[in-house]
C-alpha positions in Angstrom: 20.5 -38.4 3.4 20.4 -34.9 2.0 21.1 -31.5 3.5 23.9 -29.2 2.5 26.4 -30.7 4.8 29.4 -32.2 3.0 29.7 -36.0 3.4 33.3 -35.3 4.4 32.0 -33.9 7.7 29.7 -36.9 8.4 31.3 -39.3 10.9 31.0 -42.9 9.7 31.4 -46.2 11.6 35.0 -46.8 10.5 36.2 -43.5 9.1 37.3 -40.5 11.2 35.7 -37.2 10.4 39.2 -35.7 10.1 40.0 -37.8 6.9 39.9 -35.9 3.6 37.3 -36.6 1.0 39.8 -38.6 -1.0 40.7 -40.6 2.0 37.1 -41.3 2.9 36.3 -42.5 -0.6 39.4 -44.8 -0.7 38.4 -46.2 2.7 34.8 -46.8 1.4 36.0 -48.7 -1.5 38.5 -50.7 0.6 35.8 -51.6 3.1 33.6 -52.9 0.4 36.4 -54.9 -1.2 37.2 -56.5 2.2 33.6 -57.3 3.1 33.3 -61.0 3.8 36.8 -61.5 5.3 37.2 -62.6 8.9 38.7 -59.2 9.8 35.8 -57.1 8.5 33.2 -59.6 9.8 34.6 -59.1 13.2 34.7 -55.3 12.8 31.0 -55.3 11.7 30.0 -57.4 14.7 31.7 -54.9 17.0 29.9 -51.9 15.3 26.5 -53.6 15.4 26.9 -54.1 19.1 28.0 -50.5 19.8 26.3 -48.3 17.3 22.6 -47.5 17.9 20.2 -47.5 14.9 17.5 -44.8 14.3 14.8 -44.3 16.8 11.9 -46.1 15.0 9.2 -44.1 16.8 10.4 -40.9 14.9 9.7 -42.4 11.5 6.3 -41.7 9.9 7.0 -42.6 6.3 8.6 -45.3 4.2 9.7 -44.6 0.6 10.2 -47.9 -1.2 12.0 -47.8 -4.5 12.3 -51.0 -6.6 14.8 -50.9 -9.5 14.2 -53.8 -11.8 17.5 -55.5 -12.7 19.6 -53.6 -10.2 22.2 -56.1 -8.9 24.2 -55.6 -5.7 27.3 -55.3 -7.9 25.7 -52.5 -9.9 25.3 -50.5 -6.7 28.8 -51.3 -5.6 30.4 -50.3 -8.9 28.5 -47.0 -9.3 29.3 -45.9 -5.8 33.0 -46.9 -6.1 33.2 -45.0 -9.5 31.2 -42.0 -8.2 28.6 -42.4 -11.0 25.6 -42.6 -8.7 26.1 -39.7 -6.3 22.6 -39.7 -4.8 22.7 -43.4 -4.1 26.1 -42.9 -2.6 24.7 -40.2 -0.2 22.1 -42.7 0.9 24.8 -45.3 1.7 26.5 -42.6 3.8 23.5 -42.8 6.1 22.3 -46.3 5.4 22.8 -50.0 5.8 23.9 -51.7 2.6 23.1 -55.4 2.6 25.7 -56.8 0.2 24.3 -60.4 0.2 20.6 -59.9 -0.5 18.6 -62.4 -2.5 15.3 -62.0 -4.2 12.8 -64.8 -4.8 13.2 -68.0 -6.9 11.7 -67.7 -9.5 13.0 -64.1 -9.8 10.0 -62.8 -11.8 8.6 -59.3 -11.2 5.4 -60.5 -9.5 7.0 -62.8 -6.8 9.9 -60.3 -6.6 7.7 -57.4 -5.6 5.3 -59.5 -3.5 8.3 -60.7 -1.5 8.9 -57.0 -0.5 5.3 -56.3 0.5 4.1 -59.7 1.9 7.2 -61.1 3.5 6.7 -64.4 1.7 7.8 -66.4 -1.3 5.7 -68.3 -3.9 5.2 -71.0 -1.4 2.9 -68.7 0.6 1.6 -66.3 -1.9 0.8 -68.9 -4.6 2.2 -66.5 -7.2 5.1 -67.9 -9.3 5.0 -65.5 -12.3 2.9 -62.9 -13.9 2.2 -65.6 -16.5 1.6 -68.9 -14.9 -0.9 -71.8 -14.6 -3.6 -73.0 -12.2 -5.1 -76.4 -12.4 -8.4 -75.3 -10.9 -9.0 -72.0 -12.7 -10.6 -71.4 -16.1 -9.7 -69.2 -19.1 -11.4 -65.8 -19.3 -15.2 -66.2 -19.5 -14.7 -69.9 -18.7 -13.9 -70.6 -22.3 -11.7 -73.6 -21.3 -10.7 -75.4 -18.1 -10.4 -76.2 -15.4 -6.7 -75.9 -15.7 -5.5 -72.9 -17.7 -2.9 -70.2 -18.1 -3.1 -67.2 -15.7 -1.6 -64.2 -17.4 -1.8 -61.0 -15.4 -0.1 -58.3 -17.5 -1.1 -55.9 -20.2 -3.4 -58.5 -21.7 -6.0 -57.8 -18.9 -6.7 -54.3 -20.1 -9.5 -52.8 -22.2 -6.9 -51.5 -24.6 -3.3 -52.7 -24.3 -2.1 -50.3 -27.0 -3.0 -47.3 -24.9 -1.0 -46.0 -22.0 -4.2 -45.6 -20.0 -5.2 -49.2 -20.7 -8.3 -47.9 -22.5 -9.6 -45.9 -19.5 -8.5 -42.3 -19.0 -9.5 -42.5 -15.4 -6.8 -45.0 -14.8 -4.4 -42.1 -15.2 -6.4 -39.3 -13.6 -8.1 -41.2 -10.8 -6.7 -42.9 -7.7 -7.1 -46.5 -8.9 -5.4 -47.7 -12.1 -7.2 -51.0 -11.7 -10.2 -49.5 -13.5 -8.3 -50.2 -16.7 -8.7 -54.0 -16.2 -11.4 -55.6 -18.3 -12.9 -58.4 -16.2 -13.6 -60.3 -19.4 -9.9 -60.6 -19.8 -9.3 -62.1 -16.4 -8.9 -65.8 -15.5 -12.1 -67.2 -14.2 -13.3 -69.4 -11.4 -16.7 -71.1 -10.9 -18.5 -70.1 -7.7 -21.6 -72.2 -7.1 -21.5 -73.1 -10.8 -21.4 -69.5 -12.0 -18.4 -68.3 -14.0 -16.8 -65.2 -12.3 -13.6 -63.3 -13.0 -10.7 -63.6 -10.5 -9.1 -60.2 -9.9 -5.4 -60.1 -9.3 -5.8 -59.0 -5.6 -7.9 -62.1 -5.1 -5.4 -64.3 -7.0 -2.7 -63.8 -4.4 -3.3 -65.9 -1.3 -1.9 -63.6 1.4 -2.3 -60.0 2.6 0.2 -57.3 2.0 1.7 -54.3 3.9 -0.8 -52.1 2.0 -3.7 -54.0 3.5 -2.2 -53.9 7.0 -1.6 -50.2 6.8 -5.1 -49.6 5.4 -6.6 -51.5 8.3 -4.8 -49.1 10.7 -6.1 -46.0 8.8 -2.8 -45.1 7.1 -2.7 -43.8 3.5 -0.5 -45.6 1.0 0.5 -45.2 -2.7 2.3 -47.1 -5.3 3.3 -46.7 -9.0 4.1 -49.7 -11.2 4.1 -50.9 -14.9 0.7 -52.6 -15.4 -2.8 -52.1 -13.9 -2.6 -55.8 -13.1 -0.4 -54.8 -10.2 -3.8 -54.5 -8.5 -2.4 -57.7 -7.0 -0.5 -55.6 -4.4 -3.7 -54.8 -2.6 -3.5 -58.4 -1.3 -6.1 -61.0 -0.5 -8.4 -59.4 2.0 -11.9 -61.0 1.6 -13.4 -59.0 4.5 -12.8 -55.6 2.9 -11.8 -56.0 -0.8 -14.2 -56.2 -3.8 -14.9 -59.6 -5.3 -15.5 -58.2 -8.7 -13.7 -54.9 -9.0 -10.3 -53.3 -8.4 -8.7 -53.6 -4.9 -8.9 -50.6 -2.6 -6.2 -51.1 0.0 -3.8 -48.9 -2.0 -5.2 -45.4 -1.7 -3.3 -44.0 -4.7 -2.5 -46.7 -7.3 -0.9 -45.4 -10.5 0.1 -47.7 -13.3 0.5 -46.4 -16.8 0.9 -49.3 -19.2 4.6 -49.8 -20.1 3.9 -52.2 -23.0 1.6 -49.7 -24.7 2.6 -48.2 -28.0 5.6 -45.8 -28.1 3.4 -43.5 -30.1 2.7 -39.8 -30.5 -0.8 -40.5 -29.4 0.3 -41.9 -26.0 2.8 -39.1 -25.4 0.1 -36.6 -26.2 -2.4 -38.4 -23.9 -0.2 -38.0 -20.9 0.2 -34.3 -21.5 -3.5 -33.8 -22.3 -4.6 -35.2 -18.9 -2.3 -32.9 -17.1 0.5 -35.4 -16.3 4.2 -34.9 -17.0 7.5 -36.8 -17.0 10.8 -35.7 -15.5 12.5 -36.9 -18.7 12.2 -35.4 -22.2 9.6 -36.7 -24.6 10.9 -39.7 -26.6 10.8 -40.2 -30.3 7.7 -42.2 -31.3 8.5 -45.5 -33.1 5.8 -47.4 -34.9 5.4 -51.0 -33.7 7.5 -50.5 -30.6 6.5 -50.1 -26.9 8.2 -48.1 -24.2 10.6 -50.9 -23.4 12.2 -50.8 -26.9 14.3 -47.7 -26.4 16.1 -46.1 -23.5 14.6 -42.7 -24.2 11.2 -44.3 -24.2 11.5 -46.1 -20.9 13.1 -43.2 -19.2 10.3 -41.0 -20.2 7.9 -43.7 -19.0 9.6 -44.0 -15.7 9.8 -40.2 -15.4 5.9 -40.1 -15.3 6.0 -42.3 -12.2 8.9 -40.2 -10.7 6.8 -37.1 -11.0 3.9 -38.9 -9.4 6.2 -39.8 -6.5 7.4 -36.2 -6.2 3.8 -35.0 -6.1 3.1 -37.5 -3.3 6.1 -36.3 -1.3 4.6 -32.8 -1.6 1.4 -34.0 0.0 -0.6 -34.4 -3.2 -2.0 -37.3 -5.2 0.0 -38.7 -8.1 -1.6 -36.1 -10.5 -0.4 -33.2 -8.3 -3.9 -31.8 -8.1 -5.5 -33.1 -4.9 -4.1 -32.4 -1.4 -4.1 -35.7 0.5 -1.0 -35.6 2.6 2.2 -37.6 2.1 1.4 -41.4 2.4 2.8 -43.5 5.2 4.1 -46.0 2.6 4.7 -45.0 -1.0 7.0 -45.6 -3.8 7.5 -46.9 -7.4 9.2 -49.3 -9.7 11.8 -48.4 -12.2 12.1 -50.2 -15.5 15.0 -48.2 -17.1 17.9 -50.3 -15.8 16.2 -53.6 -16.7 15.7 -52.3 -20.3 19.3 -51.1 -20.4 20.4 -54.6 -19.5 18.3 -56.3 -22.1 18.6 -54.2 -25.3 21.0 -55.5 -27.9 24.1 -53.3 -27.9 23.7 -52.3 -24.3 24.0 -54.5 -21.2 27.4 -55.1 -19.8 30.7 -54.8 -21.6 32.6 -57.5 -19.6 32.1 -60.3 -17.2 32.8 -58.1 -14.1 29.6 -56.0 -14.7 31.1 -52.8 -16.3 28.0 -51.2 -17.7 27.8 -50.1 -21.3 27.1 -46.5 -22.1 23.4 -47.2 -22.5 23.1 -49.0 -19.2 25.2 -46.4 -17.4 22.8 -43.8 -18.7 19.9 -45.7 -17.3 21.6 -46.0 -13.9 22.4 -42.3 -14.0 18.7 -41.5 -14.8 17.5 -43.6 -11.8 20.1 -42.1 -9.5 19.1 -38.6 -10.6 15.4 -39.5 -10.0 16.2 -40.7 -6.5 18.1 -37.5 -5.8 15.0 -35.5 -6.8 13.0 -37.5 -4.3 15.5 -36.9 -1.5 15.6 -33.2 -2.3 11.8 -33.1 -2.2 11.8 -34.9 1.2 14.3 -32.3 2.5 12.4 -29.3 1.2 9.2 -30.7 2.9 11.0 -31.3 6.2 10.3 -35.0 5.8 13.8 -36.5 5.6 14.2 -37.1 9.3 10.8 -38.8 9.4 11.3 -41.0 6.3 13.1 -44.3 5.9 14.2 -44.9 2.3 14.5 -48.5 1.1 16.1 -49.3 -2.3 16.1 -52.8 -3.8 15.0 -54.7 -6.8 12.3 -57.2 -7.8 14.9 -59.2 -9.7 18.4 -59.1 -11.2 19.2 -59.9 -14.9 21.2 -62.7 -16.4 23.7 -63.1 -17.9 26.0 -60.3 -16.9 28.6 -61.9 -19.2 26.7 -61.5 -22.5 29.2 -63.8 -24.2 27.5 -66.7 -22.5 24.1 -65.8 -24.0 22.4 -68.7 -25.8 18.9 -68.3 -27.1 16.6 -71.3 -27.3 13.0 -72.0 -28.3 11.2 -73.5 -25.2 8.4 -74.7 -27.5 11.0 -76.9 -29.3 13.2 -78.0 -26.4 10.7 -78.1 -23.5 7.2 -78.7 -24.8 8.4 -81.0 -27.6 10.1 -83.6 -25.5 7.3 -83.8 -23.0 4.6 -84.4 -25.7 0.9 -84.8 -25.1 1.1 -84.5 -21.3 2.4 -80.9 -21.5 0.0 -78.3 -20.2 2.0 -75.0 -19.9 5.4 -73.6 -19.4 6.9 -70.2 -18.8 10.5 -69.7 -19.9 12.6 -66.6 -19.7 16.0 -67.8 -18.2 14.4 -70.6 -16.2 11.5 -72.9 -17.0 8.4 -73.6 -14.9 6.4 -76.6 -16.3 2.9 -77.7 -15.5 1.7 -81.1 -16.7 -1.9 -82.1 -17.6 -1.5 -85.2 -15.4 1.0 -85.4 -12.6 -0.1 -88.7 -11.1 1.4 -92.2 -11.2 5.0 -91.4 -12.1 4.1 -89.1 -15.0 6.3 -86.3 -13.6 9.3 -88.6 -13.5 8.5 -89.7 -17.0 8.4 -86.1 -18.2 11.8 -85.4 -16.6 13.2 -88.5 -18.2 12.0 -87.4 -21.6 13.6 -84.0 -21.1 16.9 -85.6 -20.0 16.7 -87.9 -23.1 16.2 -85.0 -25.5 18.9 -85.2 -28.1 19.3 -81.4 -28.3 20.2 -78.8 -25.6 17.3 -77.9 -23.3 19.5 -75.2 -21.7 18.8 -76.6 -18.3 21.5 -77.6 -15.8 19.2 -79.1 -13.2 15.6 -80.3 -13.0 13.7 -79.8 -9.7 10.7 -82.2 -9.2 9.4 -84.5 -6.6 11.1 -84.3 -3.2 13.7 -81.7 -4.4 10.9 -79.3 -5.5 8.9 -79.9 -2.3 11.8 -78.6 -0.2 11.0 -75.1 -1.3 7.5 -75.1 -2.5 4.2 -76.8 -1.9 3.5 -80.3 -3.2 2.2 -79.9 -6.8 0.1 -83.1 -6.3 -1.9 -81.1 -3.7 -1.5 -77.5 -4.7 -3.1 -76.2 -7.9 -0.5 -73.5 -8.5 2.9 -75.2 -7.9 4.7 -76.3 -11.1 5.4 -80.0 -11.5 8.9 -79.4 -12.8 11.3 -76.4 -12.5 14.3 -76.2 -14.8 17.3 -74.2 -13.5 19.0 -72.9 -16.6 22.6 -72.9 -17.4 24.0 -69.4 -17.1 23.4 -67.5 -20.3 20.3 -69.5 -21.4 17.4 -67.3 -22.6 14.2 -68.7 -24.1 13.5 -66.1 -26.8 13.2 -65.7 -30.5 14.1 -62.0 -30.2 17.3 -60.0 -29.9 17.3 -59.3 -26.1 20.6 -60.1 -24.5 19.5 -60.9 -20.9 16.4 -62.0 -19.0 15.2 -62.6 -15.5 13.0 -65.1 -13.7 15.8 -67.7 -13.1 17.6 -69.0 -10.1 21.2 -68.1 -10.9 23.4 -65.5 -9.1 22.9 -62.9 -11.8 19.1 -63.3 -11.4 18.8 -63.2 -7.6 21.7 -61.2 -6.1 20.1 -57.8 -5.9 20.9 -54.5 -4.3 19.3 -53.7 -0.9 19.9 -50.4 0.9 18.0 -49.0 3.9 18.7 -45.3 4.6 17.8 -42.7 7.2 19.7 -39.6 8.5 20.2 -41.2 11.9 21.9 -44.3 10.5 25.7 -44.5 10.2 27.2 -46.0 7.1 27.4 -49.8 7.4 27.9 -52.6 5.0 26.4 -55.9 6.2 27.4 -59.1 4.4 25.0 -61.4 6.4 22.8 -63.3 3.9 19.3 -61.7 3.8 16.3 -62.0 1.6 14.1 -59.3 0.1 11.1 -60.9 1.9 12.6 -59.3 5.0 11.7 -55.8 3.7 8.0 -56.3 4.4 8.2 -57.0 8.2 10.8 -54.2 8.4 8.4 -51.7 6.8 5.8 -52.5 9.4 8.2 -52.4 12.3 9.6 -49.1 11.2 6.1 -47.7 11.2 5.4 -49.0 14.6 3.2 -52.0 13.6 3.5 -55.7 14.3 5.2 -57.7 11.5 3.1 -60.7 12.5 0.1 -59.0 11.0 1.4 -60.3 7.7 0.2 -63.8 6.9 3.3 -64.8 4.9 5.5 -63.6 7.7 3.8 -66.0 10.1 3.8 -68.8 7.6 7.5 -68.5 6.7 8.8 -67.0 10.0 10.3 -64.0 8.1 12.5 -61.8 10.3 13.1 -58.1 10.0 16.4 -57.0 8.4 19.3 -57.3 10.9 20.8 -54.4 12.7 18.1 -51.8 12.3 16.4 -52.0 15.6 18.1 -51.5 19.0 16.7 -54.6 20.7 18.2 -56.7 17.9 21.7 -55.2 17.9 
């Protein structure tokens, strides 16, 4: 991970240091191709028994990087083709988990919460950033109980402005100040209507709360101020009616704000900058509508992360010291997968020029972070974890089929329909789920004359195998539709989506790197929920301090700690 030493002189688990660069690269590709065979499985078992991992007590920092949409195959291809040299350097001193899965549903909220709680929707109670709760009310208790819970740009004072309507969300240490409590879902406490903040909506604590309790500083950058949810449910220390405070430096410029000259100027006027060139403003679009726009947007967060590595706050103006846990979310790859004319050019995940550019940008950004760690002398004391909240489906864009969920889901259910969220899966809540009404709704969907886009319906006992009982839990959907590969519920032009249960949605990249680690590719099935307990153990804390870890018996990632080898 960094340094001027050529990777040809680094000794790996299987490759002799005397091999040439060309020989090493060929062996790398061959090893990845063979992963999963009996021969390689046996070799990996031998290496895991004989090769020590890093000494955890030397690590003082964890840099967590989440790349929306980044599949395991995206990492494999770019390393094999040499188009992501900085990620490749991390694999030279890292464990690549080739069979990692994110949550089901694979939405951004549960996907990130998995990495920082150690749990799935079953524990966190969070199924999507736009969901439903049978006990909650609309903002200001305008309707309910039983209402939509939408925690995205809609919660802000001004969703058109990159600062959410509050300039202090960019210049201060808590982007949550851009959340207007009048836009939040509501609950009634002793008969009084009160807003429910995102950090109180989640049902469990997070790594940020655990670290805060131990006096460690943390930081995170993401796409909406509503990511206040990452502070976690911590009623003893967190505000009831105000932004959470477990994350010491929370930065979240609004990605769905206008791609306007005013927003670009606003970033410059408050003293912030991006590592990417200013994009061309486009009236009526937001930062997800062009690759130049989203790379500039992501570059703001990259610069914030570089400032934090250098011991400053995200603005680069206040000296606070490098956080113990910090990192950011990238949107560029996800946008490159969705935009019409970009995505993948064939069924085997060859990226288009636009998507390749987005991956190159992310790789360059990660390289800047690694360089900054090296210059600060922090590389030996930092574990870098790279993964994704979700994948994107379909990779084979010829399978894309766009449907209107209002017509093919809401329509067949009729009057008992309460709410659904459909991207490339469908989560359905009913007004009344008693007395066989759920089975009746499934029968109506199966009897629909048209194409619902669904290959399998989960309800009743099938649904309760993975989630809480919707008859008893206010958050759990009554019905989940697992879509046929290629189904997207949209009226727009996007060519891929996430949130679903298919391979393209859930099979994500996962890489853990540190200079002491020797290159290893592990094909054991793992989950991104295992990142959270691994973070705590790396930093010398007890994973069992995470409530979801206890509830779901989540283990640390295999192979990283000596006592588990």
